[in-house]
C-alpha positions as CSV (number, residue, x, y, z in Angstrom):
1,M,1.1,-29.4,-17.6
2,N,1.4,-30.9,-21.4
3,T,3.3,-29.3,-23.8
4,A,0.6,-27.5,-25.6
5,T,-0.7,-26.0,-22.3
6,K,2.4,-24.4,-21.6
7,V,3.1,-23.0,-24.8
8,T,-0.6,-21.7,-24.8
9,G,0.5,-20.0,-21.3
10,S,3.5,-18.6,-22.5
11,N,1.8,-17.0,-25.4
12,S,-0.6,-15.4,-23.1
13,A,2.2,-13.9,-20.7
14,A,3.9,-12.8,-23.8
15,K,0.5,-11.1,-25.0
16,A,-0.1,-9.7,-21.6
17,W,3.0,-8.1,-21.5
18,L,2.8,-6.5,-24.9
19,R,-0.3,-5.0,-24.2
20,A,0.8,-3.3,-21.2
21,L,3.7,-1.8,-23.1
22,E,1.1,-0.6,-26.2
23,K,-1.2,0.8,-23.1
24,T,1.8,3.1,-21.6
25,A,3.9,3.3,-24.9
26,L,2.7,7.3,-25.7
27,I,2.9,8.7,-22.0
28,A,6.0,9.8,-22.9
29,R,5.1,11.5,-25.8
30,Q,1.9,13.1,-25.2
31,R,2.9,15.1,-22.1
32,E,-0.2,17.2,-21.0
33,R,-2.5,14.3,-21.8
34,V,-2.8,13.3,-17.5
35,F,-5.4,11.2,-15.7
36,P,-8.0,14.1,-15.3
37,V,-7.8,14.8,-19.2
38,L,-7.9,10.8,-20.0
39,I,-11.3,11.0,-17.5
40,D,-12.8,14.0,-19.5
41,E,-11.6,12.0,-22.9
42,L,-13.2,8.8,-21.6
43,A,-16.6,11.1,-20.4
44,A,-16.9,12.1,-23.8
45,Q,-16.3,8.6,-25.2
46,F,-18.9,6.4,-23.0
47,G,-21.1,9.3,-21.4
48,D,-23.6,7.8,-19.3
49,A,-22.0,4.4,-18.9
50,T,-21.2,3.6,-15.5
51,A,-17.7,4.6,-14.2
52,L,-18.4,4.2,-10.1
53,L,-20.7,1.8,-8.1
54,S,-21.3,2.4,-3.7
55,E,-24.0,1.8,-1.6
56,S,-24.4,5.4,-1.5
57,E,-24.0,7.0,-5.1
58,Q,-23.0,6.0,-8.6
59,L,-21.7,8.2,-11.0
60,S,-21.5,7.7,-15.2
61,Y,-18.0,8.7,-16.8
62,Q,-20.0,11.9,-17.6
63,D,-20.7,12.5,-13.5
64,L,-17.5,11.9,-13.0
65,S,-15.8,14.2,-15.6
66,G,-18.5,16.9,-14.2
67,R,-17.9,16.4,-10.4
68,S,-14.3,16.8,-10.9
69,N,-14.6,20.2,-12.9
70,Q,-16.7,21.5,-9.2
71,Y,-13.4,20.7,-7.4
72,A,-10.9,22.3,-10.2
73,R,-13.7,25.5,-9.5
74,W,-12.9,24.9,-5.3
75,A,-9.3,24.4,-5.9
76,L,-9.0,27.8,-8.2
77,E,-11.3,30.0,-5.6
78,H,-9.1,28.8,-2.7
79,R,-6.0,29.8,-4.9
80,I,-4.7,26.6,-5.3
81,A,-1.6,27.1,-7.4
82,K,0.0,24.7,-9.1
83,G,2.4,22.5,-6.8
84,D,0.1,23.5,-3.9
85,V,-1.1,20.6,-2.0
86,V,-4.5,19.6,-0.6
87,C,-4.9,17.0,2.2
88,L,-7.5,14.6,1.7
89,M,-9.2,12.5,4.3
90,M,-12.3,10.6,3.1
91,P,-13.1,6.8,3.8
92,N,-14.2,5.0,0.7
93,R,-16.8,6.4,-1.8
94,P,-16.9,8.3,-5.3
95,E,-16.0,11.3,-3.6
96,F,-12.4,10.7,-3.0
97,L,-11.9,9.6,-6.5
98,V,-13.3,13.2,-7.7
99,V,-11.8,15.7,-5.2
100,W,-8.4,14.3,-6.2
101,L,-8.8,14.1,-9.8
102,G,-10.7,18.0,-10.0
103,V,-7.8,19.5,-7.7
104,T,-5.1,17.8,-9.4
105,K,-6.5,18.8,-12.9
106,V,-5.4,22.3,-11.8
107,G,-2.2,21.6,-11.2
108,G,-2.7,21.2,-7.4
109,V,-1.1,18.1,-4.7
110,V,-3.3,15.5,-3.0
111,A,-2.0,14.3,-0.2
112,L,-4.2,11.0,0.7
113,L,-4.5,10.7,4.5
114,N,-4.5,7.5,6.2
115,T,-8.0,7.7,8.1
116,N,-6.5,5.4,10.7
117,L,-4.7,8.0,11.8
118,T,-4.7,10.3,15.0
119,G,-3.0,12.2,17.2
120,Q,0.9,12.9,16.6
121,A,1.0,10.7,13.7
122,L,-1.9,12.6,11.8
123,A,0.0,15.7,12.8
124,H,3.2,14.9,11.3
125,C,1.4,13.5,8.1
126,V,-0.1,17.1,7.6
127,R,3.2,19.0,8.6
128,V,5.2,16.7,6.4
129,V,3.4,17.8,3.1
130,E,2.8,21.6,4.1
131,P,-0.7,21.5,2.8
132,R,-2.8,25.0,2.3
133,H,-5.9,23.4,2.8
134,I,-7.8,19.8,4.2
135,I,-10.6,18.6,2.5
136,A,-12.0,16.0,5.1
137,D,-15.4,13.8,5.9
138,S,-17.2,15.6,8.5
139,A,-16.7,12.5,10.3
140,F,-12.6,13.1,10.4
141,G,-13.4,17.3,11.5
142,E,-13.0,16.8,15.5
143,T,-10.2,14.1,14.7
144,I,-7.9,16.7,12.4
145,A,-9.0,19.6,14.4
146,A,-7.4,18.3,17.5
147,A,-4.1,17.1,15.8
148,V,-3.4,20.2,13.8
149,P,-5.7,22.9,15.7
150,D,-4.1,25.9,13.7
151,F,-5.8,24.9,10.6
152,W,-9.2,25.1,12.4
153,P,-11.6,26.5,11.2
154,N,-10.4,28.3,7.8
155,R,-8.5,25.4,6.4
156,I,-10.5,22.4,6.8
157,H,-13.1,21.8,4.4
158,T,-15.8,19.2,4.4
159,A,-16.1,17.4,1.8
160,G,-18.9,19.0,-0.6
161,A,-18.6,21.3,-4.1
162,A,-22.0,21.0,-5.1
163,S,-22.5,24.6,-6.1
164,Y,-19.8,24.9,-8.2
165,S,-20.3,24.4,-12.5
166,T,-20.1,20.8,-13.9
167,Q,-19.1,22.5,-17.2
168,E,-15.9,21.8,-18.9
169,L,-13.3,24.5,-17.5
170,S,-12.8,27.5,-19.9
171,S,-9.5,28.1,-21.2
172,S,-9.2,30.9,-18.5
173,E,-9.6,28.7,-16.0
174,R,-7.2,25.6,-17.0
175,R,-3.4,25.2,-15.9
176,P,-0.5,23.9,-17.7
177,V,-0.2,20.3,-16.4
178,S,2.4,17.7,-17.4
179,I,3.2,13.9,-16.7
180,E,6.2,15.6,-15.2
181,D,4.2,17.3,-12.5
182,R,3.5,16.1,-9.0
183,A,0.0,14.5,-8.5
184,L,0.2,12.8,-5.2
185,Y,1.4,12.2,-2.0
186,I,1.2,8.7,-0.6
187,Y,2.2,7.7,2.7
188,T,4.4,4.9,3.2
189,S,5.9,3.5,6.9
190,G,9.2,3.2,4.9
191,T,12.1,0.9,7.0
192,T,11.8,3.3,10.5
193,G,10.4,6.5,11.8
194,L,6.8,8.4,11.5
195,P,4.9,7.7,7.8
196,K,6.6,9.3,4.7
197,A,5.4,10.9,1.8
198,A,6.2,9.5,-0.9
199,K,5.7,11.5,-4.5
200,V,3.8,10.3,-7.4
201,S,4.4,12.0,-10.5
202,H,0.9,12.3,-13.1
203,A,3.4,10.2,-15.4
204,R,3.1,7.0,-13.0
205,V,-0.3,7.3,-12.4
206,M,-0.9,7.3,-16.1
207,Q,1.8,4.3,-15.9
208,W,-0.1,2.4,-13.3
209,G,-3.4,2.9,-14.8
210,G,-2.4,1.5,-18.4
211,W,-0.1,-1.3,-17.6
212,F,-2.5,-2.8,-15.5
213,Q,-5.4,-2.1,-18.1
214,G,-3.0,-4.0,-20.5
215,M,-1.6,-6.7,-17.8
216,L,-5.5,-7.2,-16.7
217,D,-6.8,-7.5,-20.5
218,L,-9.4,-5.0,-19.3
219,E,-12.1,-4.2,-21.1
220,A,-15.6,-1.6,-20.8
221,S,-17.8,-5.1,-19.9
222,D,-15.5,-5.6,-16.9
223,R,-16.2,-4.7,-12.6
224,L,-13.7,-4.7,-10.5
225,Y,-14.4,-4.8,-7.1
226,N,-11.9,-2.7,-4.2
227,C,-12.5,-2.9,-0.8
228,L,-9.0,-1.8,-0.2
229,P,-8.4,1.7,1.3
230,M,-8.7,4.4,-0.9
231,Y,-5.4,6.0,0.6
232,H,-3.2,3.6,-0.6
233,S,-1.7,3.0,-4.1
234,V,-3.7,0.3,-5.6
235,G,-7.5,1.1,-3.7
236,G,-7.2,4.6,-4.4
237,V,-4.8,4.8,-7.7
238,L,-3.8,1.6,-9.4
239,A,-7.4,-0.1,-9.4
240,P,-9.5,2.8,-10.3
241,G,-7.1,4.1,-13.2
242,A,-6.7,0.5,-14.7
243,I,-10.4,-0.3,-14.8
244,L,-11.3,3.4,-16.1
245,A,-8.7,3.6,-18.4
246,A,-10.7,0.5,-20.1
247,G,-14.0,1.9,-20.2
248,G,-15.2,0.0,-17.3
249,S,-16.9,0.4,-13.6
250,L,-15.2,0.3,-10.7
251,V,-17.8,-0.8,-7.4
252,I,-16.1,0.9,-4.1
253,A,-16.8,-0.8,-0.5
254,E,-16.4,1.8,2.2
255,K,-14.2,-1.2,4.3
256,F,-13.5,-4.9,3.7
257,S,-15.9,-7.4,5.4
258,A,-15.2,-11.0,5.1
259,S,-19.0,-11.9,5.6
260,R,-20.5,-9.5,2.7
261,F,-17.4,-9.9,0.3
262,W,-19.1,-12.9,-2.0
263,S,-22.6,-11.4,-1.6
264,D,-21.4,-8.0,-2.9
265,V,-19.4,-9.3,-5.8
266,V,-22.3,-11.2,-7.3
267,R,-24.8,-8.5,-6.3
268,W,-22.3,-6.1,-8.3
269,D,-22.3,-8.2,-11.0
270,C,-18.3,-8.0,-10.8
271,T,-15.7,-9.8,-13.0
272,L,-12.1,-9.1,-11.0
273,I,-11.2,-8.5,-7.7
274,Q,-9.0,-6.8,-6.1
275,Y,-7.0,-8.2,-3.1
276,I,-3.8,-8.4,-0.4
277,G,-3.3,-12.0,1.2
278,E,-4.8,-11.0,4.7
279,L,-7.6,-10.6,2.7
280,C,-7.3,-13.8,1.4
281,R,-7.1,-15.4,4.5
282,Y,-9.9,-14.3,5.9
283,L,-11.8,-15.3,3.4
284,V,-10.8,-18.6,3.2
285,N,-11.5,-19.0,7.2
286,T,-15.4,-17.8,6.7
287,S,-17.9,-20.5,6.9
288,A,-19.0,-22.4,3.2
289,S,-21.9,-19.8,1.7
290,E,-24.0,-20.3,-1.5
291,F,-22.2,-17.2,-2.6
292,D,-18.8,-18.6,-3.0
293,T,-18.9,-19.6,-6.7
294,L,-22.1,-17.8,-7.7
295,H,-19.7,-14.7,-9.1
296,R,-18.3,-14.1,-12.8
297,V,-14.7,-13.3,-11.3
298,R,-12.5,-13.9,-13.9
299,M,-9.6,-12.7,-12.0
300,A,-8.2,-11.6,-8.7
301,C,-5.5,-9.6,-8.8
302,G,-3.3,-7.9,-5.9
303,N,-0.4,-8.7,-3.3
304,G,1.0,-10.6,-0.4
305,L,-0.9,-14.1,-1.3
306,R,1.0,-16.7,0.7
307,P,1.5,-19.9,-1.1
308,D,-0.3,-21.8,1.7
309,V,-3.6,-19.7,1.3
310,W,-3.3,-18.9,-2.6
311,E,-4.3,-22.7,-3.6
312,K,-6.9,-22.6,-1.1
313,F,-8.5,-19.2,-2.0
314,Q,-7.9,-20.2,-5.9
315,S,-10.1,-23.9,-5.6
316,R,-12.4,-23.0,-2.6
317,F,-14.0,-19.7,-4.8
318,R,-13.0,-21.5,-8.4
319,I,-11.4,-18.2,-9.4
320,P,-9.8,-18.9,-12.9
321,R,-6.7,-17.0,-12.4
322,I,-4.5,-14.9,-10.0
323,F,-2.5,-12.2,-10.8
324,E,0.0,-11.5,-8.0
325,F,2.3,-8.5,-8.2
326,Y,5.1,-6.6,-6.5
327,A,5.3,-2.5,-6.4
328,A,6.6,0.4,-4.6
329,T,4.6,3.0,-4.2
330,E,7.5,5.4,-4.3
331,G,8.7,4.1,-7.9
332,G,11.4,2.2,-9.1
333,L,10.2,-1.6,-9.5
334,S,7.2,-3.6,-10.3
335,L,7.2,-7.4,-10.8
336,F,4.3,-9.0,-12.4
337,N,3.1,-12.9,-12.0
338,V,1.2,-13.0,-15.6
339,E,1.5,-17.0,-15.2
340,G,-0.1,-17.5,-12.3
341,K,3.0,-19.3,-10.6
342,C,1.8,-20.4,-7.0
343,G,3.7,-18.2,-4.4
344,A,5.8,-16.4,-7.3
345,I,5.5,-12.4,-7.0
346,G,6.9,-11.7,-10.6
347,R,8.8,-12.8,-13.5
348,V,10.4,-10.5,-16.0
349,P,10.7,-12.0,-20.0
350,G,14.2,-11.7,-20.7
351,Y,13.8,-10.1,-23.7
352,L,12.8,-7.0,-21.4
353,A,14.8,-8.3,-18.5
354,H,17.5,-4.8,-19.2
355,R,14.9,-2.6,-18.8
356,Y,12.9,-4.2,-15.6
357,A,14.6,-6.7,-13.6
358,P,15.7,-6.4,-10.4
359,T,18.9,-7.3,-8.6
360,L,19.5,-9.3,-5.8
361,V,22.2,-8.6,-3.9
362,R,23.4,-10.2,-0.6
363,F,22.5,-8.4,2.4
364,D,24.2,-7.9,5.8
365,H,22.5,-7.8,8.9
366,E,24.8,-6.4,11.1
367,T,24.9,-3.2,9.2
368,G,21.5,-3.1,7.8
369,A,23.0,-2.4,3.9
370,P,24.1,-4.9,0.9
371,A,26.9,-6.9,1.8
372,R,30.2,-5.9,0.3
373,D,33.4,-7.9,-1.3
374,G,36.8,-7.3,-1.0
375,N,37.1,-4.7,-3.9
376,G,34.0,-2.8,-2.2
377,F,31.1,-3.8,-4.5
378,C,28.0,-5.7,-4.2
379,V,27.7,-9.3,-4.3
380,R,25.1,-10.3,-6.5
381,C,23.0,-13.6,-4.9
382,G,22.7,-17.2,-6.5
383,V,20.0,-19.0,-7.6
384,D,17.6,-19.3,-4.7
385,E,19.8,-17.2,-2.6
386,A,18.0,-14.5,-0.4
387,G,19.1,-10.6,-1.0
388,E,17.7,-7.5,-0.9
389,A,16.4,-6.6,-4.3
390,I,17.7,-3.4,-6.1
391,V,17.0,-1.9,-9.1
392,R,19.1,0.7,-11.3
393,M,18.0,4.1,-11.2
394,T,17.3,5.4,-14.5
395,D,16.2,9.1,-16.1
396,D,15.0,7.0,-19.3
397,S,12.8,9.6,-20.7
398,S,10.5,6.6,-22.6
399,N,10.1,5.3,-19.1
400,P,9.0,8.1,-16.4
401,G,6.9,6.0,-15.1
402,G,9.0,4.0,-14.0
403,R,11.3,6.5,-11.9
404,F,12.3,6.4,-8.2
405,E,10.7,9.6,-6.8
406,G,11.4,9.4,-3.4
407,Y,10.1,11.6,-0.4
408,T,9.2,15.0,0.9
409,N,12.6,13.9,3.1
410,Q,15.4,14.4,0.9
411,E,17.6,12.6,3.8
412,A,14.9,9.6,3.9
413,S,15.4,9.5,-0.4
414,E,19.0,9.3,-0.2
415,K,18.9,6.4,2.3
416,R,16.8,4.6,-0.4
417,I,19.8,4.8,-2.6
418,V,22.9,2.7,-2.6
419,R,26.2,3.5,-4.9
420,D,29.3,2.3,-6.1
421,V,27.3,-1.0,-6.6
422,F,29.0,-3.2,-9.4
423,S,31.5,-0.3,-11.0
424,P,32.1,3.0,-9.6
425,G,30.2,5.7,-9.8
426,D,26.7,3.6,-10.2
427,S,23.3,4.6,-8.2
428,W,20.7,1.6,-7.5
429,V,17.6,2.2,-5.9
430,R,16.9,-0.4,-2.5
431,T,13.6,-1.8,-2.1
432,G,14.0,-2.7,1.4
433,D,12.7,-5.9,0.9
434,L,14.5,-9.8,0.7
435,M,13.7,-12.1,-2.1
436,R,15.1,-14.7,-3.8
437,R,15.1,-15.9,-7.6
438,D,14.5,-19.6,-8.6
439,E,15.8,-21.3,-11.9
440,A,13.1,-20.3,-13.8
441,G,13.6,-16.6,-13.1
442,Y,10.3,-16.5,-10.8
443,F,10.9,-14.1,-8.0
444,Y,9.5,-14.7,-4.1
445,F,9.4,-12.5,-1.5
446,V,10.9,-13.4,1.8
447,D,10.8,-10.9,4.1
448,R,11.4,-6.9,5.1
449,I,14.7,-5.5,6.1
450,G,14.8,-3.4,9.1
451,D,12.5,-2.1,11.4
452,T,8.8,-2.3,9.4
453,F,6.9,-5.4,9.3
454,R,3.6,-5.6,8.1
455,W,0.8,-6.6,9.7
456,K,-3.6,-6.5,8.9
457,G,-2.0,-5.5,5.4
458,E,-0.4,-2.3,6.8
459,N,3.4,-1.5,7.2
460,V,4.2,-1.2,10.8
461,A,7.2,1.3,11.9
462,T,8.7,0.1,15.0
463,L,9.9,3.6,15.8
464,E,6.6,5.2,15.8
465,V,5.3,2.7,18.1
466,E,7.4,2.9,20.2
467,E,7.2,6.6,20.7
468,A,3.8,6.4,21.1
469,I,4.3,3.6,23.8
470,C,7.0,5.6,25.7
471,T,4.5,8.4,26.1
472,F,2.7,7.1,28.5
473,P,3.8,7.4,32.3
474,G,5.6,4.2,34.1
475,V,7.6,3.5,30.6
476,E,11.0,4.0,31.0
477,Q,11.9,1.8,27.6
478,A,10.3,0.1,24.8
479,N,11.4,-2.4,22.0
480,V,9.2,-2.8,19.3
481,Y,9.3,-5.9,17.0
482,G,7.1,-8.3,14.7
483,V,6.4,-11.7,15.6
484,E,4.8,-14.7,13.9
485,I,1.7,-16.0,14.6
486,A,0.5,-19.6,13.7
487,G,-1.6,-19.3,10.4
488,A,-1.4,-15.5,10.2
489,D,0.0,-13.5,7.3
490,G,3.0,-11.0,8.4
491,R,4.0,-10.2,11.6
492,A,2.0,-9.0,14.9
493,A,3.4,-6.4,17.3
494,M,5.3,-7.4,20.5
495,A,6.7,-4.7,22.7
496,A,9.3,-5.3,25.6
497,L,9.4,-2.8,28.2
498,V,11.0,-1.6,31.1
499,V,8.6,0.0,33.2
500,R,8.3,1.5,37.0
501,E,6.5,0.5,39.8
502,N,3.7,2.8,38.9
503,F,2.9,1.4,35.3
504,D,-1.0,0.9,35.3
505,I,-1.2,-1.5,32.2
506,A,-4.8,-1.1,31.8
507,A,-4.6,2.4,31.4
508,F,-1.8,1.6,29.1
509,G,-4.2,0.0,26.6
510,D,-6.6,2.4,26.5
511,H,-3.6,5.0,25.6
512,L,-2.5,2.7,22.9
513,V,-6.1,3.0,21.5
514,S,-6.0,6.9,21.8
515,C,-2.9,7.1,19.5
516,L,-2.0,4.1,17.5
517,P,-4.3,3.0,14.7
518,S,-5.1,-0.6,15.5
519,Y,-2.9,-2.5,13.4
520,A,0.2,-1.3,15.1
521,R,-1.0,-1.9,18.7
522,P,1.4,-4.3,20.1
523,L,-0.8,-7.4,20.7
524,F,2.0,-8.7,22.9
525,L,3.5,-7.3,25.7
526,R,7.3,-8.8,27.2
527,I,8.0,-7.1,31.0
528,Q,12.0,-7.1,31.1
529,G,14.2,-6.1,33.8
530,E,16.6,-3.8,30.9
531,I,16.4,-4.2,27.1
532,E,19.5,-5.5,25.1
533,T,21.6,-3.1,22.8
534,T,24.4,-4.0,20.7
535,G,27.8,-1.9,21.5
536,T,26.5,1.5,19.3
537,F,23.6,1.3,21.5
538,K,21.3,0.0,19.3
539,Q,18.0,-2.5,20.3
540,T,19.0,-5.9,19.1
541,K,15.2,-6.9,17.6
542,N,15.8,-10.5,15.7
543,G,16.7,-12.5,19.2
544,L,13.4,-11.0,20.4
545,A,11.5,-11.8,17.3
546,R,13.0,-15.3,17.1
547,Q,12.0,-16.2,20.8
548,G,8.3,-14.7,19.9
549,F,5.4,-14.8,22.4
550,N,5.6,-18.6,24.1
551,P,5.5,-18.1,27.9
552,S,7.5,-21.4,28.2
553,D,10.6,-20.0,26.8
554,T,11.0,-17.0,28.7
555,P,10.8,-16.0,32.7
556,D,9.4,-12.4,32.0
557,V,5.8,-11.7,32.4
558,L,3.9,-11.8,29.3
559,Y,0.5,-10.2,28.4
560,F,-1.7,-10.4,25.4
561,N,-4.4,-7.7,24.1
562,Q,-7.3,-9.7,22.0
563,A,-8.3,-8.1,18.3
564,D,-10.6,-4.8,19.3
565,Q,-9.8,-4.6,23.1
566,S,-7.5,-2.1,24.9
567,A,-7.6,-4.7,28.2
568,Y,-4.2,-6.8,28.2
569,V,-4.3,-10.2,29.9
570,R,-2.2,-12.3,31.6
571,L,-0.2,-14.7,28.8
572,D,-0.2,-18.5,30.2
573,R,0.7,-21.8,28.3
574,S,-3.1,-22.1,27.7
575,L,-3.6,-18.8,26.0
576,F,-0.6,-19.4,24.0
577,D,-1.7,-22.7,22.8
578,R,-4.6,-21.3,22.1
579,I,-3.7,-18.4,20.1
580,Q,-1.4,-20.8,17.7
581,A,-4.6,-23.1,17.0
582,G,-6.5,-20.0,15.9
583,E,-8.9,-20.4,18.6
584,V,-8.7,-16.7,19.5
585,R,-9.6,-13.7,17.4
586,I,-6.5,-11.7,16.9
């Protein structure tokens, strides 16, 4: 790269940061300008211009505002007071955004339920936010009723509010809503246990949208293709917020399809796409298609894109720019790779390092916490040394969207905070992720700390999987951990089991299908005589994870479960080799 190119790239990055700062500068001052209000402003500005597109329907900005008014009136009729919670369980479609816009417009809080959940996990997610009502797609009615039968039938509502007026809310219908108020609950696995409900304020909704609008240099002529789950922060809040704030159009696919991805992008004439790393790997592994390079995509935005996939993905599909970022739903830290450096998750310019840059500290794997020196303080990592990323807690009124807002569970929130880090009394937020920083200041993701690992774009909490496994007759103990598979992103679930003689492995597979989402079900089983524990009776996972699922490395019996099937089969060396060679669907 010559000097001129370097200067141009540097200038481009600086402009991106400047645009993002400008788009978010007034959030703290315009306290009653929340996202639903912004949508009303955009409706007045753009009118019949297309806001949302999907296979089922298209909504203009005026439609989006009017439909949100219908759900606002639904909330008022059902006596949803400010701060009351409504759960939403719905597949990707324009109505999803309409619902949470309308309910939050009058002060309600919407909890975005993962559509893969059933049974105990779903019941937990509902109970933990104490909702007044649940709005669901009709396809999920029976699932929800089975999980929380006391909600049926009076508190579970099929989506649809067509009987209410689309007109602007009257002064008597409006409720005072500010950026400090809570807008959403978005669920995250965290580091242990069942899913936790992360608090998301209106300030952070506005911050996400405005910041990415600036960073991506979005304009009204842009169309963003989104096939990521809308119950997640990126697919359901960040992507819509960024493209709509610019007056552009969001194309909503119900789910990701590798075979239809590029034909959809071409058909909808999209200029940007939203990804997670696993999505890009699937696309790279598809057969060549005429649509691979027929698109007008100028940028791909997302997270988790591995270096070994990055260059293949960008080259094969001729994507001018990759915008990789790192962000926590709970707030506290975001990183942005504006320069498009392969493999990096971000770099903070020197003039903003005091406000945005995380600090990496050495991590003690024995204690599961940042390591301490002889004086009791944390130790900063050196260049290219892996450590946990932490960020200083702030109550900066000029940056309300950057605060750590935590979970509904105060104990869980407290576990994310570490004190007396570099001086007595200081407080920092733990990310739970290991990163490293190179000499140029670029950050790279290394691994997740604790018992949570990532597979198929989802966080998997081992305790949740273990609890589901142990409800099956014949299982005495279960130890779940993530294992690496050649050529695959993230880690797949593997379970070491201690079982009784009456253990029925065929019925066990059916049991897991009934109580766990597909991405959380163990691909591999290891039958052991006993499970190794530490002196404090904690199960050891690291050694098992390192051993993996090679039958040549253990005398234990191993089993494998092929993707989308419930039956486990004996894992021998031949099958192991085929899995590692990518010949078996996972």
